[in-house]
C-alpha positions in Angstrom: -58.5 52.1 -7.3 -60.4 48.9 -8.9 -58.7 45.7 -8.8 -59.4 42.0 -9.6 -61.3 41.6 -6.4 -64.0 44.3 -7.7 -65.0 42.0 -10.6 -66.5 38.3 -10.8 -65.2 36.8 -13.9 -67.8 34.0 -14.4 -68.3 33.6 -18.2 -66.1 36.8 -18.9 -63.2 36.8 -21.0 -60.3 38.8 -19.4 -58.1 40.7 -21.7 -54.9 40.8 -19.6 -51.9 43.0 -20.3 -49.1 41.0 -19.0 -45.0 41.7 -19.0 -43.8 38.4 -20.4 -40.5 40.0 -21.6 -38.7 37.0 -20.6 -34.9 36.0 -21.1 -34.6 33.0 -23.7 -31.4 31.0 -24.4 -30.3 30.1 -27.8 -32.7 27.4 -27.9 -35.5 29.6 -26.9 -36.0 28.3 -23.7 -36.9 30.6 -20.9 -34.1 31.1 -18.4 -35.6 33.3 -15.7 -39.6 32.9 -15.5 -40.0 35.5 -12.7 -42.1 37.6 -14.8 -44.6 34.7 -15.5 -44.9 33.6 -12.1 -45.7 36.9 -10.8 -48.5 37.0 -13.1 -49.7 33.7 -12.0 -52.2 35.0 -9.1 -54.0 37.3 -11.5 -54.6 34.5 -14.1 -55.8 31.9 -11.5 -58.2 34.4 -9.9 -60.1 34.8 -13.3 -59.9 31.0 -14.1 -61.2 30.3 -10.6 -64.1 32.5 -11.1 -65.0 30.8 -14.1 -63.5 33.0 -16.6 -61.0 32.7 -19.5 -57.7 34.6 -20.1 -56.2 36.4 -23.3 -52.8 37.4 -22.6 -51.1 39.9 -24.6 -47.4 41.3 -24.0 -44.4 42.2 -26.0 -40.9 40.3 -26.0 -37.8 42.4 -26.9 -37.4 44.9 -29.5 -38.2 43.4 -32.8 -38.0 45.3 -36.2 -41.3 44.0 -37.8 -42.1 40.1 -37.5 -39.0 38.3 -36.2 -39.2 34.6 -35.2 -36.8 35.0 -32.5 -39.2 37.3 -30.5 -42.3 35.2 -31.1 -44.2 34.5 -28.0 -45.1 31.0 -29.3 -41.6 30.0 -27.7 -42.9 30.8 -24.1 -46.3 29.1 -24.6 -45.1 25.8 -22.9 -43.6 27.9 -20.2 -46.8 29.3 -19.2 -48.7 26.1 -19.4 -46.1 24.4 -16.9 -46.5 27.4 -14.4 -50.3 27.9 -14.8 -51.1 24.3 -15.2 -53.6 25.0 -18.0 -53.3 24.3 -21.7 -52.2 27.7 -23.7 -53.6 28.2 -26.9 -51.7 30.5 -29.1 -53.0 33.0 -32.0 -50.2 33.7 -34.7 -51.2 37.4 -34.4 -52.7 39.8 -31.8 -55.2 41.3 -34.1 -57.2 40.1 -36.7 -59.7 37.2 -37.8 -57.6 34.4 -36.4 -57.1 36.1 -32.8 -60.7 37.2 -32.9 -62.1 33.6 -33.7 -59.9 32.0 -31.1 -61.2 34.5 -28.5 -64.6 34.2 -29.3 -64.6 30.3 -29.1 -62.5 30.5 -25.8 -64.3 28.5 -22.9 -64.2 29.2 -19.2 -61.1 28.0 -17.5 -58.9 28.4 -20.7 -56.2 30.4 -21.7 -55.2 32.2 -25.2 -51.6 33.8 -25.7 -51.6 36.3 -28.4 -48.3 36.8 -30.7 -46.2 39.8 -29.8 -47.7 43.0 -29.6 -44.5 44.8 -31.0 -44.6 42.7 -34.3 -47.0 45.7 -35.1 -45.3 49.3 -35.0 -48.8 50.6 -34.0 -48.1 49.1 -30.5 -45.6 51.5 -29.3 -47.1 54.3 -31.4 -50.1 54.0 -29.1 -52.4 54.0 -32.2 -55.9 54.1 -31.3 -57.3 52.0 -34.1 -54.9 49.0 -33.1 -56.0 49.5 -29.5 -59.6 49.3 -30.6 -59.0 45.9 -32.4 -57.4 44.6 -29.3 -60.2 45.7 -27.2 -62.8 43.4 -29.6 -61.1 40.2 -27.8 -62.2 40.7 -24.2 -65.0 41.7 -21.8 -62.8 43.4 -19.1 -59.4 44.8 -19.6 -56.7 44.1 -16.8 -53.5 45.7 -16.6 -50.9 43.8 -14.8 -47.8 44.8 -16.4 -46.0 47.2 -14.2 -42.8 46.9 -16.1 -44.5 48.9 -19.3 -46.8 51.2 -17.1 -44.6 54.2 -17.9 -45.2 53.8 -21.7 -48.3 55.2 -23.5 -48.7 52.1 -25.7 -51.6 50.9 -27.2 -52.2 47.9 -25.1 -51.0 49.7 -21.7 -52.8 53.0 -22.1 -54.9 53.5 -25.2 -56.8 50.6 -25.0 -58.3 51.3 -21.4 -60.7 53.8 -23.1 -62.5 51.3 -24.6 -63.4 49.5 -21.5 -65.5 52.3 -19.4 -66.3 50.8 -16.1 -64.9 47.6 -17.1 -61.1 48.0 -16.4 -58.8 47.1 -13.5 -55.4 46.5 -12.1 -54.2 43.1 -11.8 -52.8 41.7 -8.4 -49.1 42.5 -9.4 -49.6 45.9 -10.7 -51.8 46.8 -7.5 -49.0 45.3 -5.2 -46.3 47.6 -6.9 -48.6 50.7 -6.6 -49.2 49.7 -3.0 -45.5 49.3 -2.4 -44.3 52.5 -3.8 -47.0 54.6 -2.0 -45.9 52.9 1.3 -42.6 54.4 0.7 -43.6 57.8 -0.4 -46.7 58.3 1.5 -47.8 56.2 4.2 -44.5 54.3 5.5 -43.8 54.1 9.0 -41.0 56.4 10.2 -38.0 56.5 10.2 -37.9 56.4 6.3 -34.6 55.4 4.5 -33.9 55.6 0.9 -30.6 54.0 -0.4 -29.5 55.1 -3.9 -26.3 53.6 -5.3 -25.4 53.1 -9.0 -22.6 54.9 -11.1 -24.3 58.2 -11.9 -25.6 61.1 -9.9 -27.3 62.2 -13.3 -29.5 59.1 -13.6 -30.9 59.8 -9.8 -30.9 63.5 -9.8 -35.2 63.8 -10.2 -35.3 60.8 -7.6 -33.3 62.6 -4.9 -35.2 65.8 -5.3 -38.4 64.2 -5.0 -37.7 61.9 -2.2 -36.2 64.5 0.1 -39.5 65.6 1.3 -40.4 61.9 2.3 -37.1 60.4 3.8 -35.5 60.8 7.1 -32.4 59.2 5.9 -30.5 58.8 2.6 -27.7 56.6 2.0 -25.9 57.8 -1.0 -23.2 54.7 -2.3 -21.8 53.3 -5.2 -20.1 55.2 -8.2 -22.2 58.4 -7.6 -20.7 58.9 -3.9 -17.3 60.1 -5.6 -19.2 63.1 -7.2 -20.2 64.1 -3.5 -17.0 63.6 -1.9 -15.0 65.3 -4.7 -17.6 68.3 -4.4 -16.7 68.7 -0.7 -12.8 68.6 -1.5 -12.0 65.0 -1.4 -9.5 63.2 -3.3 -11.1 60.3 -5.2 -8.2 59.2 -7.4 -9.2 57.4 -10.6 -12.9 56.9 -9.3 -15.7 57.2 -11.4 -16.8 61.0 -11.1 -19.2 63.5 -12.9 -17.3 66.7 -12.4 -19.9 68.7 -14.1 -22.5 67.4 -11.4 -20.3 68.7 -8.4 -22.0 72.0 -7.9 -25.6 69.6 -8.0 -24.3 67.4 -5.4 -23.5 70.3 -3.0 -27.0 71.9 -3.7 -28.4 68.3 -2.9 -26.5 68.4 0.6 -27.6 71.8 1.4 -31.1 70.9 0.5 -31.0 67.9 2.6 -30.0 70.0 5.8 -32.7 72.3 5.2 -35.2 69.6 5.3 -33.7 67.7 8.2 -32.7 64.8 6.2 -29.5 62.9 7.3 -27.4 61.9 4.5 -24.7 59.2 4.7 -21.9 58.6 2.3 -19.3 56.0 2.6 -16.3 56.7 4.8 -14.2 54.3 3.4 -13.7 52.1 0.2 -12.0 49.0 -1.1 -9.9 50.5 -3.7 -8.3 48.9 -6.7 -5.4 49.7 -9.1 -7.3 48.6 -12.2 -11.0 47.9 -13.0 -10.9 43.9 -12.6 -11.4 41.5 -10.2 -7.8 40.4 -10.3 -6.5 44.1 -9.5 -4.6 44.8 -6.3 -6.5 46.2 -3.7 -6.1 48.3 -0.4 -8.7 49.9 2.1 -8.5 53.6 2.3 -10.5 56.6 3.4 -13.2 57.6 0.7 -11.7 61.2 0.4 -7.7 60.1 0.3 -7.6 57.7 -2.7 -4.3 57.8 -4.3 -4.0 58.7 -7.8 -4.0 55.6 -9.9 -6.5 53.9 -7.8 -10.3 53.7 -7.9 -12.9 53.1 -5.4 -15.1 49.7 -6.5 -16.8 49.0 -3.0 -17.6 50.5 0.1 -15.2 49.6 3.1 -15.5 47.9 6.4 -16.3 51.1 8.3 -19.0 52.3 6.0 -20.7 48.7 6.1 -21.1 49.3 10.1 -22.3 52.6 10.0 -24.8 51.7 7.2 -26.0 48.6 9.1 -26.8 50.8 12.1 -28.7 53.1 9.7 -30.7 50.4 8.5 -31.7 48.7 11.6 -33.0 51.9 12.9 -35.5 52.6 10.1 -38.9 51.1 9.8 -39.5 51.8 5.9 -36.5 51.2 3.6 -36.1 51.7 -0.3 -33.1 50.1 -2.0 -32.1 51.1 -5.5 -28.6 50.6 -6.8 -25.7 48.5 -5.6 -22.8 50.0 -3.1 -20.2 48.5 -5.3 -19.2 46.6 -8.5 -20.8 43.4 -7.0 -20.7 41.5 -10.5 -17.0 41.1 -9.5 -16.7 38.8 -6.3 -13.8 41.0 -4.8 -16.1 43.9 -4.9 -19.6 42.5 -3.8 -19.2 42.4 0.0 -20.7 46.2 0.6 -23.7 45.0 -1.5 -24.1 41.8 0.3 -23.6 43.3 3.8 -26.3 45.8 3.0 -28.6 43.0 1.9 -28.1 41.3 5.0 -28.8 44.6 6.9 -32.1 45.2 5.1 -33.1 41.5 5.6 -32.6 41.7 9.4 -34.6 44.9 9.5 -37.3 43.3 7.4 -37.3 40.5 9.9 -37.9 43.0 12.7 -40.9 44.0 11.3 -39.7 47.2 8.7 -41.1 47.4 5.2 -38.4 46.8 2.5 -38.8 47.8 -1.1 -36.2 46.9 -3.8 -36.2 48.1 -7.2 -34.2 49.1 -10.2 -32.4 46.8 -12.5 -29.0 46.4 -10.7 -30.3 46.1 -7.2 -33.0 43.4 -8.4 -30.1 41.4 -10.0 -27.9 41.8 -6.6 -31.0 40.6 -4.7 -31.4 37.6 -7.0 -27.7 36.5 -7.0 -27.3 37.0 -3.4 -30.4 35.2 -2.5 -32.3 37.9 -0.6 -35.7 37.9 -2.7 -37.4 36.0 0.2 -35.8 38.1 2.9 -37.1 41.8 1.7 -40.8 42.6 1.6 -41.3 43.3 -2.0 -39.0 43.3 -5.1 -40.4 45.4 -7.8 -40.7 44.0 -11.6 -40.5 47.5 -13.5 -37.1 48.9 -13.8 -38.0 52.2 -15.7 -41.7 52.3 -14.4 -40.3 52.3 -10.8 -37.8 54.9 -11.3 -40.5 57.3 -12.9 -42.9 56.4 -9.9 -40.0 57.5 -7.4 -39.5 60.7 -9.6 -43.0 61.7 -8.6 -44.3 61.0 -12.4 -48.0 59.8 -12.8 -47.6 56.7 -15.1 -49.8 56.7 -18.2 -50.7 52.9 -17.8 -51.9 53.5 -14.3 -53.7 56.9 -15.0 -55.7 54.9 -18.0 -57.2 52.5 -15.3 -58.1 55.1 -12.8 -59.8 57.6 -15.2 
């Protein structure tokens, strides 16, 4: 696996696929610069070697050229974070981009306009990839968030850099972290899967049962498992058509010696609202007209004990509707347990949109081993799929 450390970038132009798909406010200011900060070590390594950086990314899902999705809005934020003036090309291919790239001096940065202003990017067009490839000497993929897409800039382009392509530090760290959970992690290994639906996590569960010792199933998806075993879940979210599958998963886990932990109690509410009346009840005895919106106090204690005995931990999905203050305590308690386990030497990986949002919201970002930057890419990795963006560098 070739990374940046396998190359010296002196007098070389690094064409780097970054993921700068960052949120902007109505004044086109960056409201969360995490993705730019994550790419900083890769950019700095190239510059310190005496090379220059040509950065390419997408922003949003534009239909053709739309100014609100122009990457020029974020050029000043890149300058602020990297500490180097950032030149901007008003297109990612063509004569202007080629001239600016050709005249780029060591230590300089060039940001290309939004790749998705060209439909050839998402179509994985070979000619478009070839045009992009003219801009640099070495291709670096540091965009884990798009590694599961076979787009021109993430996958197709790699064929034009035989022996001159590598992973950036961020993408290498993502691959390493997932490998730690799925292959090389110290036992016992624990996976925590939350969120609303079993259907969105089926392939992950099937793939990780061979790799984990413990599996905590929380959030809305737990009710499908409880109801499948004859429990009363009131008005809680439940996928009735997935109940046979839930029973199949429980049976399979037993055969493989995996201990499954499902909440035993919940904080139930009489409406999906932060102001609803609440009561704590057993998860399999939720009255009609009530719905479970968070795990209860006994479940928090049980989960804490499980987390603290494990050495490798994957967290994907919250344990309740954490966006509402009154139903966030289960997710916060789990975050505290994982933080403590990490402090005691466990390796903890957090991935998937909602869990990453929870980790940021409640201040656990620095208290876990690694927070993944790629939602869909992370999920596909956990499902055991080979991501095209990764395969293209390894070829």
